[in-house]
C-alpha positions as CSV (number, residue, x, y, z in Angstrom):
1,M,18.9,-3.2,-34.2
2,Y,19.7,-6.9,-33.2
3,Q,18.2,-8.0,-29.9
4,G,21.4,-9.7,-28.9
5,F,23.3,-6.7,-28.8
6,Y,21.1,-6.1,-25.2
7,N,21.1,-9.5,-24.5
8,L,25.3,-9.7,-24.6
9,T,25.5,-6.3,-22.9
10,S,23.6,-7.2,-20.0
11,E,25.6,-10.3,-19.6
12,M,28.9,-8.3,-19.7
13,L,27.5,-5.9,-17.5
14,T,26.5,-8.4,-15.1
15,Q,29.7,-10.4,-15.2
16,T,31.4,-7.2,-14.3
17,R,29.6,-7.2,-11.2
18,N,30.3,-10.7,-10.5
19,M,33.7,-10.3,-11.0
20,N,34.2,-7.5,-8.6
21,V,32.4,-9.4,-5.7
22,I,34.5,-12.5,-6.3
23,G,37.8,-10.5,-6.5
24,N,36.9,-9.1,-3.4
25,N,36.3,-12.2,-1.6
26,M,39.7,-13.3,-3.0
27,A,41.7,-10.6,-1.8
28,N,39.9,-11.3,1.7
29,V,41.1,-15.1,1.7
30,T,43.4,-14.6,4.6
31,T,41.4,-11.5,6.6
32,P,40.3,-13.0,10.0
33,G,36.6,-13.3,10.4
34,F,35.9,-12.3,7.1
35,K,32.5,-13.3,5.4
36,N,32.3,-14.2,2.1
37,D,29.5,-12.3,-0.5
38,Q,27.8,-14.2,-3.1
39,F,26.5,-12.4,-6.2
40,V,22.8,-12.8,-6.8
41,A,21.7,-11.9,-10.7
42,S,18.1,-11.8,-12.1
43,A,16.2,-11.0,-15.0
44,F,15.4,-7.3,-16.0
45,R,11.8,-7.2,-16.2
46,E,11.4,-8.7,-12.4
47,Q,14.0,-6.1,-11.5
48,M,11.7,-3.6,-13.3
49,M,8.3,-4.4,-12.1
50,A,9.8,-5.1,-8.3
51,R,11.3,-1.4,-8.2
52,Y,8.1,-0.1,-9.8
53,N,5.6,-2.1,-8.1
54,G,7.7,-3.0,-5.1
55,V,9.3,-6.2,-3.7
56,N,6.2,-8.0,-3.1
57,D,4.9,-7.5,-6.6
58,V,3.3,-10.7,-7.9
59,T,1.7,-9.9,-11.0
60,P,1.8,-12.6,-13.6
61,G,4.4,-12.8,-16.6
62,G,2.6,-13.6,-19.8
63,I,2.5,-17.6,-20.9
64,G,5.7,-18.0,-23.3
65,T,7.1,-14.5,-22.5
66,I,11.2,-15.1,-22.5
67,Q,13.1,-12.9,-20.2
68,M,16.4,-12.5,-22.1
69,V,18.2,-9.4,-20.4
70,R,19.9,-10.2,-17.0
71,C,20.8,-7.6,-14.4
72,A,22.6,-7.6,-11.0
73,D,20.1,-8.1,-8.1
74,T,21.7,-7.9,-4.6
75,T,25.0,-9.8,-3.0
76,V,24.0,-12.1,0.0
77,T,26.8,-12.2,2.7
78,D,27.5,-15.8,3.9
79,Y,27.7,-15.5,7.8
80,A,28.7,-19.2,8.7
81,V,31.3,-19.5,11.6
82,S,34.6,-20.7,9.8
83,A,37.5,-22.5,11.6
84,F,39.9,-21.0,14.0
85,K,43.9,-20.5,13.8
86,E,46.0,-20.4,16.6
87,S,47.7,-17.5,17.7
88,T,50.6,-16.4,19.4
89,S,49.4,-12.7,20.2
90,P,47.9,-12.4,23.3
91,L,45.5,-9.6,21.6
92,D,43.8,-12.0,19.4
93,F,40.3,-13.3,20.3
94,A,37.8,-15.6,18.2
95,I,34.0,-15.8,19.0
96,V,33.4,-19.5,19.0
97,D,29.7,-19.6,18.1
98,S,27.2,-16.4,16.6
99,G,28.1,-12.8,17.9
100,F,30.0,-9.7,17.1
101,F,32.8,-7.9,18.9
102,C,31.7,-4.0,19.2
103,I,34.0,-1.3,17.8
104,Q,33.7,2.4,19.0
105,T,34.5,4.6,15.8
106,E,36.3,7.9,15.7
107,N,32.8,9.9,15.7
108,N,31.7,8.0,18.8
109,G,29.7,5.6,16.6
110,T,29.5,1.6,16.7
111,V,30.1,-1.1,14.4
112,Y,30.6,-4.7,14.6
113,T,33.2,-7.5,13.4
114,R,34.2,-10.9,13.7
115,D,37.7,-10.1,13.3
116,G,39.4,-10.4,16.9
117,S,42.9,-9.4,15.6
118,F,43.3,-6.5,17.8
119,T,46.5,-4.4,18.7
120,L,47.2,-1.5,21.3
121,D,46.7,2.2,20.4
122,D,49.2,4.9,21.6
123,E,47.1,5.2,24.9
124,G,46.8,1.2,25.5
125,Y,43.5,0.9,24.2
126,L,42.4,-2.4,22.5
127,T,41.8,-1.4,19.1
128,L,40.7,-3.1,15.6
129,S,43.3,-1.6,13.2
130,M,42.0,1.3,11.0
131,V,38.8,1.1,12.6
132,G,38.4,2.3,16.7
133,R,38.5,1.2,20.2
134,V,37.4,-2.3,20.9
135,L,34.1,-1.7,23.5
136,G,34.0,-4.1,26.7
137,T,30.9,-4.1,29.0
138,D,32.0,-1.3,30.2
139,G,33.3,1.0,27.4
140,P,36.5,1.1,25.9
141,I,38.9,-1.3,27.1
142,Q,42.6,0.4,28.2
143,F,45.2,-2.0,29.3
144,T,47.4,-1.2,32.4
145,S,49.8,-4.0,31.7
146,D,50.6,-6.1,28.6
147,D,50.9,-9.2,30.3
148,I,47.4,-10.4,30.0
149,I,45.5,-13.6,30.4
150,A,42.0,-14.1,29.4
151,D,39.1,-16.3,29.8
152,N,36.5,-18.0,27.7
153,H,34.1,-15.7,28.7
154,G,35.9,-12.4,27.3
155,N,37.4,-11.3,30.8
156,I,40.7,-10.0,30.7
157,Y,42.7,-9.8,33.7
158,T,46.8,-9.1,34.0
159,A,48.7,-11.8,34.6
160,G,48.1,-14.4,37.2
161,Y,44.3,-13.2,37.0
162,G,45.1,-10.7,39.2
163,E,43.0,-7.6,38.1
164,L,40.0,-7.5,36.0
165,I,41.1,-5.3,32.8
166,G,37.9,-5.3,31.3
167,T,35.2,-7.7,29.5
168,L,35.0,-7.9,25.6
169,S,31.2,-6.5,24.7
170,V,29.8,-9.2,22.3
171,V,26.6,-8.5,20.8
172,D,24.2,-10.6,18.1
173,F,21.1,-9.9,15.9
174,E,17.9,-11.7,14.9
175,D,18.0,-11.2,11.4
176,Y,21.5,-10.5,10.1
177,N,20.3,-10.1,6.1
178,E,17.7,-7.2,7.3
179,Q,19.9,-5.8,10.3
180,L,23.6,-5.7,9.1
181,F,25.4,-3.8,6.5
182,K,28.3,-4.4,5.2
183,Y,31.2,-1.6,5.5
184,D,34.7,-1.1,4.8
185,N,37.6,-3.0,6.7
186,N,35.8,-5.8,7.4
187,V,32.7,-4.5,9.7
188,F,29.0,-4.4,9.4
189,L,26.9,-1.5,10.1
190,A,23.5,-1.7,11.8
191,D,20.6,0.2,12.4
192,T,19.8,-0.9,15.9
193,P,22.3,-2.0,18.3
194,G,22.7,-5.7,18.9
195,T,21.7,-7.9,22.1
196,P,24.1,-8.5,24.4
197,V,25.1,-12.3,24.5
198,D,27.4,-14.4,26.6
199,T,29.3,-16.5,24.5
200,Q,32.8,-18.6,24.3
201,V,35.8,-16.3,23.1
202,R,38.4,-18.2,22.4
203,W,41.9,-16.5,23.4
204,K,45.4,-16.3,21.5
205,A,43.2,-17.6,18.4
206,V,41.3,-16.1,15.1
207,E,38.3,-17.0,13.4
208,R,39.6,-17.8,9.6
209,S,37.7,-16.3,6.6
210,N,34.9,-18.3,5.5
211,V,36.2,-17.6,1.8
212,D,36.3,-21.1,-0.2
213,A,39.8,-20.1,-2.4
214,A,38.8,-23.1,-4.9
215,K,35.6,-22.7,-5.5
216,E,36.0,-18.7,-6.1
217,M,38.8,-19.2,-8.4
218,T,36.6,-22.0,-10.4
219,K,34.1,-19.1,-10.3
220,M,36.6,-16.3,-11.6
221,M,37.0,-18.4,-14.3
222,S,33.6,-19.1,-15.8
223,G,32.8,-15.8,-15.2
224,Q,35.9,-14.7,-17.5
225,R,34.8,-16.9,-20.3
226,S,31.7,-16.0,-20.1
227,L,32.8,-12.0,-20.7
228,Q,35.0,-13.3,-23.3
229,S,32.2,-15.0,-25.0
230,A,29.9,-12.0,-24.7
231,S,33.1,-9.5,-26.0
232,Q,33.3,-12.1,-29.0
233,M,29.7,-12.4,-29.9
234,L,29.5,-8.7,-29.8
235,K,32.1,-8.0,-32.7
236,I,30.6,-11.0,-34.6
237,Y,27.2,-8.5,-34.4
238,D,29.3,-5.7,-35.2
239,S,30.7,-7.3,-38.3
240,L,27.1,-8.4,-39.8
241,I,25.5,-4.8,-39.1
242,E,28.5,-3.3,-41.2
243,K,28.1,-5.8,-43.8
244,T,24.4,-5.3,-44.0
245,V,25.1,-1.6,-44.3
246,N,27.9,-1.9,-47.1
247,Q,25.6,-4.5,-49.3
248,L,22.4,-3.1,-48.8
249,G,23.5,0.8,-48.3
250,P,23.0,3.0,-51.1
251,T,25.8,2.8,-53.5
């Protein structure tokens, strides 16, 4: 069996995972508050030893050892704050610095998001579509009027700074990579509740996705070429084996 089969097959599997990540980024170029993902690959031996001995394994490799098989390692999320887009909707909000809006799901759990493109449900609650109700400092925020105004602290009032409807709950986490887990519908899960923070909130604005479309397109083209090259080389190896069998096999 040719060693190249292992090398090329692992490359195709790895690039397929990479293309899936890139494709998801591209699909969310216009999604408010979306955070870009970066695919990370490593050598198979490193992954095998890490899973066997733990991530802190420091077992030295032999001098001159070549690790020729790649595999998927992890996906890293870029939490950098992106630019803001002005909006005409009074239900749109954007967090200027770090932090996340809190959303109450149907099972009364809490998820977190940077997507402040909210709507109202049938009962007048401020809602993130397909996810749940937006939490304020005193629970879900229910509107008594659709004629509202908001300040840069997330306080929402009826028009003319009349009745206080609610204050958006914004929380933050010490270590995003350790505490947050990306989930469906542009939200994050967390093992522990975030810490409430007093940060600036922009009204009638949404945070843009931090995906760089041009960069992702370049990565997609590179990944596609790698897939095509590996596929062509596998065909060559297959032809070599067929030729070897036909020439050296029994006649």
